[in-house]
N, CA, C and O atoms as a Tripos MOL2 file, in Angstrom:
@<TRIPOS>MOLECULE
protein
  272   271    68     0     0
PROTEIN
NO_CHARGES

@<TRIPOS>ATOM
      1 N         150.6050  -47.9370   -2.0350 N.3       1 UNK1
      2 CA        149.8750  -47.2060   -0.9060 C.3       1 UNK1
      3 C         149.6940  -48.2110    0.1760 C.2       1 UNK1
      4 O         149.7390  -49.4250   -0.0220 O.2       1 UNK1
      5 N         149.4850  -47.6370    1.3550 N.am      2 UNK2
      6 CA        149.1430  -48.4160    2.5730 C.3       2 UNK2
      7 C         147.8510  -47.9630    3.1060 C.2       2 UNK2
      8 O         147.4500  -46.8140    2.9200 O.2       2 UNK2
      9 N         147.1080  -48.9630    3.8520 N.am      3 UNK3
     10 CA        145.8450  -48.5580    4.5660 C.3       3 UNK3
     11 C         146.2160  -48.5810    6.0300 C.2       3 UNK3
     12 O         146.9480  -49.4420    6.5170 O.2       3 UNK3
     13 N         145.6080  -47.4720    6.7840 N.am      4 UNK4
     14 CA        145.8000  -47.5360    8.2150 C.3       4 UNK4
     15 C         144.5500  -47.7390    8.7640 C.2       4 UNK4
     16 O         143.5970  -47.0520    8.3960 O.2       4 UNK4
     17 N         144.4210  -48.7430    9.7360 N.am      5 UNK5
     18 CA        143.2060  -49.0460   10.3750 C.3       5 UNK5
     19 C         143.3510  -49.0560   12.0420 C.2       5 UNK5
     20 O         144.4630  -49.1660   12.5600 O.2       5 UNK5
     21 N         142.3600  -48.9550   12.6880 N.am      6 UNK6
     22 CA        142.3660  -49.0870   14.1860 C.3       6 UNK6
     23 C         142.4340  -50.6710   14.3440 C.2       6 UNK6
     24 O         142.1890  -51.4210   13.4000 O.2       6 UNK6
     25 N         142.7540  -51.0760   15.4950 N.am      7 UNK7
     26 CA        142.7230  -52.5320   15.9240 C.3       7 UNK7
     27 C         141.3750  -53.0720   15.7600 C.2       7 UNK7
     28 O         141.2330  -54.1820   15.2480 O.2       7 UNK7
     29 N         140.3310  -52.3530   16.1690 N.am      8 UNK8
     30 CA        138.8620  -52.6800   16.0700 C.3       8 UNK8
     31 C         138.4560  -52.8500   14.6360 C.2       8 UNK8
     32 O         137.7920  -53.8290   14.2940 O.2       8 UNK8
     33 N         138.8440  -51.9050   13.7710 N.am      9 UNK9
     34 CA        138.4670  -52.0850   12.4030 C.3       9 UNK9
     35 C         139.1390  -53.2880   11.7800 C.2       9 UNK9
     36 O         138.5470  -54.0150   10.9830 O.2       9 UNK9
     37 N         140.2470  -53.4580   12.1190 N.am     10 UNK10
     38 CA        141.1160  -54.7540   11.5800 C.3      10 UNK10
     39 C         140.4270  -55.9400   11.9050 C.2      10 UNK10
     40 O         140.1450  -56.7840   11.0550 O.2      10 UNK10
     41 N         140.0950  -56.0590   13.3150 N.am     11 UNK11
     42 CA        139.4250  -57.3470   13.7220 C.3      11 UNK11
     43 C         138.1520  -57.4610   13.1120 C.2      11 UNK11
     44 O         137.8600  -58.5960   12.7340 O.2      11 UNK11
     45 N         137.2460  -56.4750   12.9050 N.am     12 UNK12
     46 CA        136.0770  -56.5200   12.1810 C.3      12 UNK12
     47 C         136.2230  -57.0630   10.7010 C.2      12 UNK12
     48 O         135.4670  -57.9140   10.2330 O.2      12 UNK12
     49 N         137.1620  -56.5430   10.0870 N.am     13 UNK13
     50 CA        137.4500  -56.9860    8.7880 C.3      13 UNK13
     51 C         137.8860  -58.4370    8.6070 C.2      13 UNK13
     52 O         137.5310  -59.1590    7.6760 O.2      13 UNK13
     53 N         138.7560  -58.8030    9.6800 N.am     14 UNK14
     54 CA        139.1400  -60.2470    9.6680 C.3      14 UNK14
     55 C         137.9310  -61.1700    9.8360 C.2      14 UNK14
     56 O         137.7940  -62.1750    9.1380 O.2      14 UNK14
     57 N         137.0320  -60.7920   10.8110 N.am     15 UNK15
     58 CA        135.7490  -61.5800   11.1600 C.3      15 UNK15
     59 C         134.8960  -61.5590   10.0620 C.2      15 UNK15
     60 O         134.0970  -62.4910    9.9700 O.2      15 UNK15
     61 N         134.8960  -60.6570    9.1750 N.am     16 UNK16
     62 CA        133.9930  -60.6410    8.0000 C.3      16 UNK16
     63 C         134.7110  -61.1720    6.7500 C.2      16 UNK16
     64 O         134.1810  -60.9580    5.6590 O.2      16 UNK16
     65 N         135.8330  -61.8240    6.8100 N.am     17 UNK17
     66 CA        136.5610  -62.2820    5.7890 C.3      17 UNK17
     67 C         136.8570  -61.3760    4.6270 C.2      17 UNK17
     68 O         136.7100  -61.7610    3.4670 O.2      17 UNK17
     69 N         137.2870  -60.1330    4.9520 N.am     18 UNK18
     70 CA        137.6280  -59.0540    3.9830 C.3      18 UNK18
     71 C         138.8610  -59.3480    3.1320 C.2      18 UNK18
     72 O         139.8170  -60.0340    3.4960 O.2      18 UNK18
     73 N         138.7220  -58.7670    2.0030 N.am     19 UNK19
     74 CA        140.0230  -58.8720    1.0630 C.3      19 UNK19
     75 C         140.4350  -57.3380    0.7350 C.2      19 UNK19
     76 O         139.6740  -56.3720    0.7980 O.2      19 UNK19
     77 N         141.6690  -57.3250    0.4070 N.am     20 UNK20
     78 CA        142.3480  -55.9450    0.1030 C.3      20 UNK20
     79 C         143.0370  -56.2030   -1.3580 C.2      20 UNK20
     80 O         143.7220  -57.1900   -1.6260 O.2      20 UNK20
     81 N         142.7600  -55.2410   -2.1610 N.am     21 UNK21
     82 CA        143.2170  -55.1900   -3.5450 C.3      21 UNK21
     83 C         144.4650  -54.3410   -3.6390 C.2      21 UNK21
     84 O         144.3130  -53.1200   -3.5880 O.2      21 UNK21
     85 N         145.6280  -54.8210   -3.7650 N.am     22 UNK22
     86 CA        146.7900  -54.0400   -3.8120 C.3      22 UNK22
     87 C         146.9590  -53.3360   -5.1200 C.2      22 UNK22
     88 O         148.0050  -52.7090   -5.2870 O.2      22 UNK22
     89 N         146.0400  -53.3620   -6.0890 N.am     23 UNK23
     90 CA        146.0790  -52.6560   -7.3360 C.3      23 UNK23
     91 C         145.2640  -51.3790   -7.1540 C.2      23 UNK23
     92 O         145.7090  -50.2910   -7.5200 O.2      23 UNK23
     93 N         144.0630  -51.5220   -6.5810 N.am     24 UNK24
     94 CA        143.1240  -50.3220   -6.4180 C.3      24 UNK24
     95 C         142.9320  -49.8650   -4.8350 C.2      24 UNK24
     96 O         142.2520  -48.8760   -4.5610 O.2      24 UNK24
     97 N         143.4430  -50.4890   -4.0360 N.am     25 UNK25
     98 CA        143.4030  -50.1830   -2.5570 C.3      25 UNK25
     99 C         141.9420  -50.3650   -2.1010 C.2      25 UNK25
    100 O         141.5380  -49.7080   -1.1420 O.2      25 UNK25
    101 N         141.1580  -51.2000   -2.7260 N.am     26 UNK26
    102 CA        139.7260  -51.4890   -2.2030 C.3      26 UNK26
    103 C         139.6780  -52.5460   -1.0760 C.2      26 UNK26
    104 O         140.3530  -53.5700   -1.1800 O.2      26 UNK26
    105 N         139.0100  -52.3530   -0.1620 N.am     27 UNK27
    106 CA        138.8380  -53.3360    1.0130 C.3      27 UNK27
    107 C         137.4120  -53.9010    0.6260 C.2      27 UNK27
    108 O         136.5130  -53.0820    0.4360 O.2      27 UNK27
    109 N         137.1710  -55.1640    0.5060 N.am     28 UNK28
    110 CA        135.8560  -55.5960    0.1560 C.3      28 UNK28
    111 C         135.5210  -56.9170    1.1090 C.2      28 UNK28
    112 O         136.4050  -57.7090    1.4360 O.2      28 UNK28
    113 N         134.3890  -57.0270    1.4370 N.am     29 UNK29
    114 CA        133.8220  -58.1680    2.0650 C.3      29 UNK29
    115 C         132.7040  -58.7810    1.2570 C.2      29 UNK29
    116 O         131.8400  -59.4710    1.7980 O.2      29 UNK29
    117 N         132.7190  -58.5270   -0.0530 N.am     30 UNK30
    118 CA        131.6520  -59.0520   -0.9710 C.3      30 UNK30
    119 C         131.5170  -60.4730   -0.9190 C.2      30 UNK30
    120 O         130.4130  -60.9520   -0.6570 O.2      30 UNK30
    121 N         132.6340  -61.3010   -1.1640 N.am     31 UNK31
    122 CA        132.6450  -62.6910   -1.4000 C.3      31 UNK31
    123 C         133.2990  -63.5260   -0.4130 C.2      31 UNK31
    124 O         133.6030  -64.6970   -0.6410 O.2      31 UNK31
    125 N         133.5260  -62.9060    0.7250 N.am     32 UNK32
    126 CA        134.1230  -63.6220    1.7990 C.3      32 UNK32
    127 C         135.4910  -64.1250    1.3990 C.2      32 UNK32
    128 O         135.5340  -65.2140    0.8260 O.2      32 UNK32
    129 N         136.6530  -63.4450    1.6370 N.am     33 UNK33
    130 CA        137.9710  -63.8220    1.1600 C.3      33 UNK33
    131 C         138.7170  -64.5990    2.1930 C.2      33 UNK33
    132 O         138.7210  -64.1740    3.3480 O.2      33 UNK33
    133 N         139.3500  -65.7020    1.8840 N.am     34 UNK34
    134 CA        140.0500  -66.3440    2.9380 C.3      34 UNK34
    135 C         141.2800  -65.7380    3.3540 C.2      34 UNK34
    136 O         141.9610  -65.0930    2.5580 O.2      34 UNK34
    137 N         141.6200  -65.9100    4.5980 N.am     35 UNK35
    138 CA        142.7810  -64.8870    5.2390 C.3      35 UNK35
    139 C         144.0030  -64.9390    4.4390 C.2      35 UNK35
    140 O         144.6860  -63.9160    4.3990 O.2      35 UNK35
    141 N         144.4410  -66.1390    3.6970 N.am     36 UNK36
    142 CA        145.7230  -66.3240    3.2460 C.3      36 UNK36
    143 C         145.7650  -66.3510    1.8460 C.2      36 UNK36
    144 O         146.8000  -66.7390    1.3070 O.2      36 UNK36
    145 N         144.6760  -65.9520    1.0800 N.am     37 UNK37
    146 CA        144.7130  -66.0170   -0.4010 C.3      37 UNK37
    147 C         145.4870  -64.8620   -1.0870 C.2      37 UNK37
    148 O         145.5470  -63.7920   -0.4820 O.2      37 UNK37
    149 N         146.0280  -64.9710   -2.1830 N.am     38 UNK38
    150 CA        146.7540  -63.9590   -2.9360 C.3      38 UNK38
    151 C         146.3070  -63.9740   -4.4040 C.2      38 UNK38
    152 O         145.8870  -65.0450   -4.8440 O.2      38 UNK38
    153 N         146.3490  -62.9350   -5.1850 N.am     39 UNK39
    154 CA        145.9950  -62.8470   -6.5030 C.3      39 UNK39
    155 C         144.6550  -63.2580   -6.8690 C.2      39 UNK39
    156 O         144.5480  -63.7420   -7.9950 O.2      39 UNK39
    157 N         143.6900  -63.1760   -6.2150 N.am     40 UNK40
    158 CA        142.3380  -63.4590   -6.6970 C.3      40 UNK40
    159 C         141.8270  -62.2120   -7.5270 C.2      40 UNK40
    160 O         142.4800  -61.1690   -7.5130 O.2      40 UNK40
    161 N         140.7160  -62.3210   -8.2100 N.am     41 UNK41
    162 CA        140.2200  -61.2980   -9.0690 C.3      41 UNK41
    163 C         139.4500  -60.3550   -8.1250 C.2      41 UNK41
    164 O         138.6010  -60.7990   -7.3520 O.2      41 UNK41
    165 N         139.7700  -58.9950   -8.2000 N.am     42 UNK42
    166 CA        139.1870  -57.9790   -7.3910 C.3      42 UNK42
    167 C         137.8330  -57.6810   -8.0430 C.2      42 UNK42
    168 O         137.7630  -57.5040   -9.2590 O.2      42 UNK42
    169 N         136.7610  -57.6230   -7.2510 N.am     43 UNK43
    170 CA        135.4210  -57.3000   -7.7660 C.3      43 UNK43
    171 C         135.2420  -55.8060   -8.1770 C.2      43 UNK43
    172 O         134.2260  -55.4630   -8.7820 O.2      43 UNK43
    173 N         136.1520  -54.9770   -7.8750 N.am     44 UNK44
    174 CA        136.1460  -53.4880   -8.2270 C.3      44 UNK44
    175 C         136.8620  -53.2540   -9.4470 C.2      44 UNK44
    176 O         136.2830  -52.6410  -10.3430 O.2      44 UNK44
    177 N         138.2170  -53.7150   -9.6360 N.am     45 UNK45
    178 CA        138.8810  -53.2880  -10.7620 C.3      45 UNK45
    179 C         139.2310  -54.4050  -11.6300 C.2      45 UNK45
    180 O         139.8730  -54.2090  -12.6620 O.2      45 UNK45
    181 N         138.8090  -55.6780  -11.2370 N.am     46 UNK46
    182 CA        138.9230  -56.9940  -12.0380 C.3      46 UNK46
    183 C         140.3840  -57.4300  -12.2760 C.2      46 UNK46
    184 O         140.6540  -58.3640  -13.0320 O.2      46 UNK46
    185 N         141.3040  -56.7330  -11.6150 N.am     47 UNK47
    186 CA        142.7150  -57.2320  -11.6350 C.3      47 UNK47
    187 C         142.8420  -58.3990  -10.6730 C.2      47 UNK47
    188 O         142.0990  -58.5480   -9.7020 O.2      47 UNK47
    189 N         143.9250  -59.2940  -11.0380 N.am     48 UNK48
    190 CA        144.1790  -60.4990  -10.1170 C.3      48 UNK48
    191 C         145.1160  -60.0720   -9.1420 C.2      48 UNK48
    192 O         146.2680  -60.5020   -9.1800 O.2      48 UNK48
    193 N         144.6700  -59.1120   -8.1000 N.am     49 UNK49
    194 CA        145.5340  -58.4930   -7.1630 C.3      49 UNK49
    195 C         144.9400  -58.5240   -5.7310 C.2      49 UNK49
    196 O         145.4770  -57.8740   -4.8350 O.2      49 UNK49
    197 N         143.8050  -59.2970   -5.5060 N.am     50 UNK50
    198 CA        143.1110  -59.2820   -4.2310 C.3      50 UNK50
    199 C         143.6860  -60.3130   -3.3920 C.2      50 UNK50
    200 O         143.9250  -61.4310   -3.8500 O.2      50 UNK50
    201 N         143.9450  -59.9690   -2.0740 N.am     51 UNK51
    202 CA        144.5340  -60.8170   -1.0060 C.3      51 UNK51
    203 C         143.6510  -60.9480    0.1210 C.2      51 UNK51
    204 O         142.7360  -60.1270    0.1630 O.2      51 UNK51
    205 N         143.7230  -61.8050    1.0500 N.am     52 UNK52
    206 CA        143.0980  -61.8420    2.2600 C.3      52 UNK52
    207 C         143.6380  -60.6890    3.1280 C.2      52 UNK52
    208 O         144.8140  -60.3280    3.0930 O.2      52 UNK52
    209 N         142.6590  -60.1200    3.9340 N.am     53 UNK53
    210 CA        143.0660  -58.9880    4.8090 C.3      53 UNK53
    211 C         144.2910  -59.3240    5.7420 C.2      53 UNK53
    212 O         145.1300  -58.4500    5.9600 O.2      53 UNK53
    213 N         144.3960  -60.4990    6.2580 N.am     54 UNK54
    214 CA        145.4960  -61.0100    7.1470 C.3      54 UNK54
    215 C         146.6690  -60.9680    6.4210 C.2      54 UNK54
    216 O         147.6760  -60.4710    6.9260 O.2      54 UNK54
    217 N         146.6780  -61.5280    5.0450 N.am     55 UNK55
    218 CA        147.8570  -61.5110    4.2810 C.3      55 UNK55
    219 C         148.3140  -60.1670    3.8790 C.2      55 UNK55
    220 O         149.5120  -59.8910    3.8100 O.2      55 UNK55
    221 N         147.3360  -59.2980    3.6030 N.am     56 UNK56
    222 CA        147.7410  -57.9430    3.3650 C.3      56 UNK56
    223 C         148.4570  -57.3120    4.5230 C.2      56 UNK56
    224 O         149.4090  -56.5680    4.2890 O.2      56 UNK56
    225 N         148.0660  -57.5570    5.7790 N.am     57 UNK57
    226 CA        148.6960  -57.0210    6.9110 C.3      57 UNK57
    227 C         150.1370  -57.6370    7.0840 C.2      57 UNK57
    228 O         151.0460  -56.8770    7.4190 O.2      57 UNK57
    229 N         150.3900  -58.9670    6.8740 N.am     58 UNK58
    230 CA        151.6000  -59.5530    6.9250 C.3      58 UNK58
    231 C         152.5340  -59.0210    5.7990 C.2      58 UNK58
    232 O         153.7400  -58.8930    6.0050 O.2      58 UNK58
    233 N         152.0270  -58.7510    4.7490 N.am     59 UNK59
    234 CA        152.9600  -58.1970    3.5670 C.3      59 UNK59
    235 C         153.1890  -56.6970    3.6600 C.2      59 UNK59
    236 O         153.9090  -56.1450    2.8290 O.2      59 UNK59
    237 N         152.5520  -55.9550    4.7270 N.am     60 UNK60
    238 CA        152.8030  -54.5660    4.8860 C.3      60 UNK60
    239 C         152.0250  -53.5690    4.0940 C.2      60 UNK60
    240 O         152.3630  -52.3970    3.9260 O.2      60 UNK60
    241 N         150.8960  -54.1710    3.5980 N.am     61 UNK61
    242 CA        149.8600  -53.1740    2.9650 C.3      61 UNK61
    243 C         148.9510  -52.5870    3.9730 C.2      61 UNK61
    244 O         148.3200  -51.5600    3.7240 O.2      61 UNK61
    245 N         148.8700  -53.1680    5.0330 N.am     62 UNK62
    246 CA        147.8620  -52.5470    6.0450 C.3      62 UNK62
    247 C         148.7070  -52.2940    7.3810 C.2      62 UNK62
    248 O         149.5830  -53.0930    7.7120 O.2      62 UNK62
    249 N         148.4330  -51.2290    8.0870 N.am     63 UNK63
    250 CA        149.0210  -50.8270    9.2760 C.3      63 UNK63
    251 C         147.9120  -50.5730   10.3130 C.2      63 UNK63
    252 O         146.8260  -50.0830   10.0080 O.2      63 UNK63
    253 N         148.2840  -50.9680   11.6500 N.am     64 UNK64
    254 CA        147.2490  -50.9050   12.7000 C.3      64 UNK64
    255 C         147.8430  -49.7150   13.5120 C.2      64 UNK64
    256 O         148.9790  -49.7230   13.9870 O.2      64 UNK64
    257 N         146.9920  -48.7390   13.6150 N.am     65 UNK65
    258 CA        147.2700  -47.5820   14.3680 C.3      65 UNK65
    259 C         147.1520  -47.9780   15.8840 C.2      65 UNK65
    260 O         146.1610  -48.5560   16.3290 O.2      65 UNK65
    261 N         148.2050  -47.6340   16.6150 N.am     66 UNK66
    262 CA        148.2110  -47.8520   17.8960 C.3      66 UNK66
    263 C         147.8540  -46.7080   18.7510 C.2      66 UNK66
    264 O         148.4120  -45.6400   18.5010 O.2      66 UNK66
    265 N         146.9620  -46.7660   19.7770 N.am     67 UNK67
    266 CA        146.6620  -45.6360   20.6290 C.3      67 UNK67
    267 C         147.5460  -45.4120   21.8640 C.2      67 UNK67
    268 O         147.6710  -46.3580   22.6410 O.2      67 UNK67
    269 N         148.1320  -44.3270   22.1050 N.am     68 UNK68
    270 CA        148.9550  -44.3110   23.2490 C.3      68 UNK68
    271 C         148.4280  -43.4010   24.3250 C.2      68 UNK68
    272 O         149.0400  -43.2810   25.3870 O.2      68 UNK68
@<TRIPOS>BOND
     1     1     2 1
     2     2     3 1
     3     3     4 2
     4     3     5 am
     5     5     6 1
     6     6     7 1
     7     7     8 2
     8     7     9 am
     9     9    10 1
    10    10    11 1
    11    11    12 2
    12    11    13 am
    13    13    14 1
    14    14    15 1
    15    15    16 2
    16    15    17 am
    17    17    18 1
    18    18    19 1
    19    19    20 2
    20    19    21 am
    21    21    22 1
    22    22    23 1
    23    23    24 2
    24    23    25 am
    25    25    26 1
    26    26    27 1
    27    27    28 2
    28    27    29 am
    29    29    30 1
    30    30    31 1
    31    31    32 2
    32    31    33 am
    33    33    34 1
    34    34    35 1
    35    35    36 2
    36    35    37 am
    37    37    38 1
    38    38    39 1
    39    39    40 2
    40    39    41 am
    41    41    42 1
    42    42    43 1
    43    43    44 2
    44    43    45 am
    45    45    46 1
    46    46    47 1
    47    47    48 2
    48    47    49 am
    49    49    50 1
    50    50    51 1
    51    51    52 2
    52    51    53 am
    53    53    54 1
    54    54    55 1
    55    55    56 2
    56    55    57 am
    57    57    58 1
    58    58    59 1
    59    59    60 2
    60    59    61 am
    61    61    62 1
    62    62    63 1
    63    63    64 2
    64    63    65 am
    65    65    66 1
    66    66    67 1
    67    67    68 2
    68    67    69 am
    69    69    70 1
    70    70    71 1
    71    71    72 2
    72    71    73 am
    73    73    74 1
    74    74    75 1
    75    75    76 2
    76    75    77 am
    77    77    78 1
    78    78    79 1
    79    79    80 2
    80    79    81 am
    81    81    82 1
    82    82    83 1
    83    83    84 2
    84    83    85 am
    85    85    86 1
    86    86    87 1
    87    87    88 2
    88    87    89 am
    89    89    90 1
    90    90    91 1
    91    91    92 2
    92    91    93 am
    93    93    94 1
    94    94    95 1
    95    95    96 2
    96    95    97 am
    97    97    98 1
    98    98    99 1
    99    99   100 2
   100    99   101 am
   101   101   102 1
   102   102   103 1
   103   103   104 2
   104   103   105 am
   105   105   106 1
   106   106   107 1
   107   107   108 2
   108   107   109 am
   109   109   110 1
   110   110   111 1
   111   111   112 2
   112   111   113 am
   113   113   114 1
   114   114   115 1
   115   115   116 2
   116   115   117 am
   117   117   118 1
   118   118   119 1
   119   119   120 2
   120   119   121 am
   121   121   122 1
   122   122   123 1
   123   123   124 2
   124   123   125 am
   125   125   126 1
   126   126   127 1
   127   127   128 2
   128   127   129 am
   129   129   130 1
   130   130   131 1
   131   131   132 2
   132   131   133 am
   133   133   134 1
   134   134   135 1
   135   135   136 2
   136   135   137 am
   137   137   138 1
   138   138   139 1
   139   139   140 2
   140   139   141 am
   141   141   142 1
   142   142   143 1
   143   143   144 2
   144   143   145 am
   145   145   146 1
   146   146   147 1
   147   147   148 2
   148   147   149 am
   149   149   150 1
   150   150   151 1
   151   151   152 2
   152   151   153 am
   153   153   154 1
   154   154   155 1
   155   155   156 2
   156   155   157 am
   157   157   158 1
   158   158   159 1
   159   159   160 2
   160   159   161 am
   161   161   162 1
   162   162   163 1
   163   163   164 2
   164   163   165 am
   165   165   166 1
   166   166   167 1
   167   167   168 2
   168   167   169 am
   169   169   170 1
   170   170   171 1
   171   171   172 2
   172   171   173 am
   173   173   174 1
   174   174   175 1
   175   175   176 2
   176   175   177 am
   177   177   178 1
   178   178   179 1
   179   179   180 2
   180   179   181 am
   181   181   182 1
   182   182   183 1
   183   183   184 2
   184   183   185 am
   185   185   186 1
   186   186   187 1
   187   187   188 2
   188   187   189 am
   189   189   190 1
   190   190   191 1
   191   191   192 2
   192   191   193 am
   193   193   194 1
   194   194   195 1
   195   195   196 2
   196   195   197 am
   197   197   198 1
   198   198   199 1
   199   199   200 2
   200   199   201 am
   201   201   202 1
   202   202   203 1
   203   203   204 2
   204   203   205 am
   205   205   206 1
   206   206   207 1
   207   207   208 2
   208   207   209 am
   209   209   210 1
   210   210   211 1
   211   211   212 2
   212   211   213 am
   213   213   214 1
   214   214   215 1
   215   215   216 2
   216   215   217 am
   217   217   218 1
   218   218   219 1
   219   219   220 2
   220   219   221 am
   221   221   222 1
   222   222   223 1
   223   223   224 2
   224   223   225 am
   225   225   226 1
   226   226   227 1
   227   227   228 2
   228   227   229 am
   229   229   230 1
   230   230   231 1
   231   231   232 2
   232   231   233 am
   233   233   234 1
   234   234   235 1
   235   235   236 2
   236   235   237 am
   237   237   238 1
   238   238   239 1
   239   239   240 2
   240   239   241 am
   241   241   242 1
   242   242   243 1
   243   243   244 2
   244   243   245 am
   245   245   246 1
   246   246   247 1
   247   247   248 2
   248   247   249 am
   249   249   250 1
   250   250   251 1
   251   251   252 2
   252   251   253 am
   253   253   254 1
   254   254   255 1
   255   255   256 2
   256   255   257 am
   257   257   258 1
   258   258   259 1
   259   259   260 2
   260   259   261 am
   261   261   262 1
   262   262   263 1
   263   263   264 2
   264   263   265 am
   265   265   266 1
   266   266   267 1
   267   267   268 2
   268   267   269 am
   269   269   270 1
   270   270   271 1
   271   271   272 2
@<TRIPOS>SUBSTRUCTURE
     1 UNK1         2 RESIDUE 1 A UNK
     2 UNK2         6 RESIDUE 1 A UNK
     3 UNK3        10 RESIDUE 1 A UNK
     4 UNK4        14 RESIDUE 1 A UNK
     5 UNK5        18 RESIDUE 1 A UNK
     6 UNK6        22 RESIDUE 1 A UNK
     7 UNK7        26 RESIDUE 1 A UNK
     8 UNK8        30 RESIDUE 1 A UNK
     9 UNK9        34 RESIDUE 1 A UNK
    10 UNK10       38 RESIDUE 1 A UNK
    11 UNK11       42 RESIDUE 1 A UNK
    12 UNK12       46 RESIDUE 1 A UNK
    13 UNK13       50 RESIDUE 1 A UNK
    14 UNK14       54 RESIDUE 1 A UNK
    15 UNK15       58 RESIDUE 1 A UNK
    16 UNK16       62 RESIDUE 1 A UNK
    17 UNK17       66 RESIDUE 1 A UNK
    18 UNK18       70 RESIDUE 1 A UNK
    19 UNK19       74 RESIDUE 1 A UNK
    20 UNK20       78 RESIDUE 1 A UNK
    21 UNK21       82 RESIDUE 1 A UNK
    22 UNK22       86 RESIDUE 1 A UNK
    23 UNK23       90 RESIDUE 1 A UNK
    24 UNK24       94 RESIDUE 1 A UNK
    25 UNK25       98 RESIDUE 1 A UNK
    26 UNK26      102 RESIDUE 1 A UNK
    27 UNK27      106 RESIDUE 1 A UNK
    28 UNK28      110 RESIDUE 1 A UNK
    29 UNK29      114 RESIDUE 1 A UNK
    30 UNK30      118 RESIDUE 1 A UNK
    31 UNK31      122 RESIDUE 1 A UNK
    32 UNK32      126 RESIDUE 1 A UNK
    33 UNK33      130 RESIDUE 1 A UNK
    34 UNK34      134 RESIDUE 1 A UNK
    35 UNK35      138 RESIDUE 1 A UNK
    36 UNK36      142 RESIDUE 1 A UNK
    37 UNK37      146 RESIDUE 1 A UNK
    38 UNK38      150 RESIDUE 1 A UNK
    39 UNK39      154 RESIDUE 1 A UNK
    40 UNK40      158 RESIDUE 1 A UNK
    41 UNK41      162 RESIDUE 1 A UNK
    42 UNK42      166 RESIDUE 1 A UNK
    43 UNK43      170 RESIDUE 1 A UNK
    44 UNK44      174 RESIDUE 1 A UNK
    45 UNK45      178 RESIDUE 1 A UNK
    46 UNK46      182 RESIDUE 1 A UNK
    47 UNK47      186 RESIDUE 1 A UNK
    48 UNK48      190 RESIDUE 1 A UNK
    49 UNK49      194 RESIDUE 1 A UNK
    50 UNK50      198 RESIDUE 1 A UNK
    51 UNK51      202 RESIDUE 1 A UNK
    52 UNK52      206 RESIDUE 1 A UNK
    53 UNK53      210 RESIDUE 1 A UNK
    54 UNK54      214 RESIDUE 1 A UNK
    55 UNK55      218 RESIDUE 1 A UNK
    56 UNK56      222 RESIDUE 1 A UNK
    57 UNK57      226 RESIDUE 1 A UNK
    58 UNK58      230 RESIDUE 1 A UNK
    59 UNK59      234 RESIDUE 1 A UNK
    60 UNK60      238 RESIDUE 1 A UNK
    61 UNK61      242 RESIDUE 1 A UNK
    62 UNK62      246 RESIDUE 1 A UNK
    63 UNK63      250 RESIDUE 1 A UNK
    64 UNK64      254 RESIDUE 1 A UNK
    65 UNK65      258 RESIDUE 1 A UNK
    66 UNK66      262 RESIDUE 1 A UNK
    67 UNK67      266 RESIDUE 1 A UNK
    68 UNK68      270 RESIDUE 1 A UNK
């Protein structure tokens, strides 16, 4: 699955060191996730599938909605 965000939402998540879990699709700011981490433990599902929000964007799990 993929997550669609506005540019503003994405910037806010980046500023808050958010993480994205590719297993449960949770976005968390709980522990301050570094932008480039991969396979950390997710605080929601406890799988080792949490990545930094920027890394999730680069790998195609997050899409930025453009306004036209």
